[in-house]
C-alpha positions, 0 to 999 in steps of 0.5 A: 334352748336347744341349738342346731349346732350343738345337736349337729356336733353330737351326730357328728361325735357319736355317729349318729344320723337324723331319722328321715321322718323326723318331726319336732317332738319325734325321735332326735337321732339313731345309730345304725349299725350293720345287721341291727335294727336302728338304735334310738336316741334322745339328744339334750344339751345345755350351757349350765350344770342342769338339763331341761326337757318337757314342761308337762312331764307325766307318765305318757313321756315315761311310755314314750322315752322308755325305749330311748337311749339318751346323750347329755352334752354340756357346754361351756357358756359360750355354747360352743365348747363341749365340756363333757357328755353322758 
């Protein structure tokens, strides 16, 4: 399950911000750089060796996600200690 504390840590670590119009199924974060359009990110975290996403994955999700950058954060079983990110 996605954890708000882990997501906040990822936002802070990578200097990302939550879009002002964020919805549950919407964009997770953006990177704002002076002189550039915001860069969109999808954030995923896990306490295991794999990352899960949607149950109903299909072509619509590929269209929705093709423009996104992704950050995958892997945590220890305590769900607090960050091991690494991709």
